[in-house]
C-alpha positions in Angstrom: 40.5 18.6 3.2 39.9 17.4 -0.4 40.1 13.7 0.6 37.6 14.6 3.4 35.2 16.3 0.8 35.7 13.3 -1.5 34.7 10.8 1.2 31.9 12.7 2.3 30.4 12.9 -1.3 31.1 9.2 -1.8 28.8 8.7 1.4 26.3 10.9 0.4 26.0 9.4 -3.3 25.6 5.8 -1.6 22.9 7.2 0.9 20.7 8.2 -1.9 18.5 5.8 -3.6 19.5 4.8 -7.0 17.8 6.0 -10.1 16.7 2.6 -11.1 14.5 2.6 -8.1 16.2 0.0 -6.0 17.8 1.0 -2.7 21.5 0.5 -2.6 22.7 -1.7 0.5 24.7 1.3 1.8 21.2 3.2 2.0 19.6 0.5 3.8 22.3 0.0 6.4 22.0 3.8 7.3 18.2 3.5 7.9 16.9 3.9 11.4 15.0 0.8 12.8 11.5 2.5 11.9 12.1 2.4 8.4 11.5 -1.4 8.3 8.4 -3.4 8.7 10.0 -5.8 11.2 13.0 -6.0 13.3 14.0 -9.3 14.6 16.8 -10.2 17.2 18.5 -13.4 17.0 19.9 -15.6 19.8 23.1 -13.4 19.8 21.5 -10.0 19.8 22.0 -9.4 16.2 19.2 -7.2 14.6 17.8 -8.5 11.5 15.6 -5.8 9.7 12.9 -6.7 7.3 11.2 -4.8 4.5 12.5 -1.5 4.4 9.8 1.1 3.0 10.2 4.4 4.7 13.0 6.7 3.7 15.7 8.3 6.5 13.1 10.9 7.2 10.5 8.4 7.9 8.3 9.0 4.6 6.7 6.0 3.0 8.6 5.3 -0.4 5.8 4.2 -2.6 8.1 2.2 -5.1 10.0 0.6 -2.0 6.8 -0.3 -0.1 5.6 -2.4 -3.4 9.1 -3.7 -3.8 9.0 -4.8 0.1 5.5 -6.2 -0.4 6.6 -7.8 -3.6 9.6 -9.6 -2.3 7.9 -10.3 1.3 8.0 -14.2 0.6 11.6 -14.1 -0.2 12.5 -13.1 3.2 13.9 -15.5 5.8 12.4 -15.3 9.1 13.5 -16.2 12.6 9.6 -16.4 13.8 6.8 -16.9 11.4 4.6 -14.6 13.3 6.8 -11.9 12.2 6.2 -12.6 8.6 2.5 -12.0 9.4 3.0 -8.9 11.1 5.2 -7.5 8.4 2.7 -8.5 5.7 -0.2 -6.5 7.7 2.1 -3.3 8.1 3.0 -3.6 4.4 -0.6 -4.1 3.2 -1.9 -1.6 5.3 0.4 1.2 4.0 -0.1 -0.4 0.5 -4.1 0.0 0.5 -3.3 3.9 0.9 -0.8 4.0 -1.5 -2.5 2.2 -4.2 -5.6 4.2 -3.7 -3.7 7.1 -4.4 -1.7 5.7 -7.3 -5.1 4.9 -9.0 -6.2 8.3 -8.7 -2.8 9.8 -10.0 -2.0 11.2 -13.4 0.2 8.3 -14.5 -0.3 7.2 -18.0 -2.8 4.7 -18.8 -0.7 2.8 -21.1 2.9 1.7 -19.9 5.9 1.1 -21.7 7.1 -2.4 -20.1 10.3 -1.7 -20.5 10.5 1.5 -18.3 7.4 1.4 -16.2 7.7 2.0 -12.7 6.3 -0.3 -9.9 3.6 2.3 -9.5 2.7 2.0 -12.9 2.6 -1.5 -13.2 0.4 -2.1 -10.1 -2.3 0.0 -11.8 -2.8 -2.5 -14.5 -5.8 -4.8 -14.0 -4.6 -8.0 -11.9 -1.2 -7.0 -11.3 -0.3 -6.6 -7.7 3.1 -6.0 -6.0 4.4 -9.5 -6.7 3.8 -9.7 -10.3 5.1 -5.8 -10.9 8.3 -6.9 -9.1 8.7 -10.1 -11.2 8.0 -7.8 -14.4 10.7 -5.3 -13.2 13.0 -8.1 -12.2 12.6 -9.9 -15.6 13.5 -6.9 -17.8 16.4 -6.0 -15.4 18.1 -9.3 -15.3 17.0 -11.4 -18.1 15.8 -9.5 -21.0 13.9 -6.5 -22.6 10.3 -7.2 -23.6 10.3 -6.8 -27.6 6.4 -7.4 -27.9 3.6 -7.0 -25.4 3.0 -10.9 -25.4 6.6 -11.3 -24.2 5.2 -10.2 -20.5 3.7 -13.9 -20.5 7.2 -15.2 -20.2 7.0 -13.6 -16.5 6.4 -16.4 -14.0 2.6 -15.8 -12.9 1.4 -14.0 -15.9 -1.0 -16.2 -17.7 -2.5 -15.9 -21.0 -5.8 -14.6 -19.2 -3.7 -11.9 -17.1 -2.1 -10.9 -20.6 -5.7 -10.3 -22.3 -6.8 -8.3 -19.1 -3.8 -6.0 -19.8 -2.8 -6.1 -23.4 -4.5 -2.7 -24.3 -2.7 -1.0 -21.3 1.0 -2.1 -22.2 3.4 -1.8 -25.1 6.9 -2.0 -25.8 8.7 1.0 -27.6 
């Protein structure tokens, strides 16, 4: 009985999104097809599910929606038309999500080293792609020691930095 309980706890923990916000592979595998922007079927009948953005209960996870939209161009598609369809689905939901985020009580000034994707897309000129790049940079390369370090992220120009410099900090 103890073994069964332990297995159940392990499966449950694997199914819960991680605290960092990135969904675990196990979580994604357990999701229904409706949680994805597009589901393709290859020549052998295998499903290829792209861009998860809804949780197991069908609710939109805003962080995951931003992540899916930010990484859309990295997806490999069987049919290019499906990429366009996925973009339309995600962008439609993102527009509503972004409007809610802009009206929310999230802090106006964010710490680059722990800002969520939702906080980052509130910054002027920062959309899902740049927000994901910022998070990937800090998670896989280095923490930001000064606000100017954000210019090390691909796609963040001096002009973008000047637009957001009063809204970012590094603690």
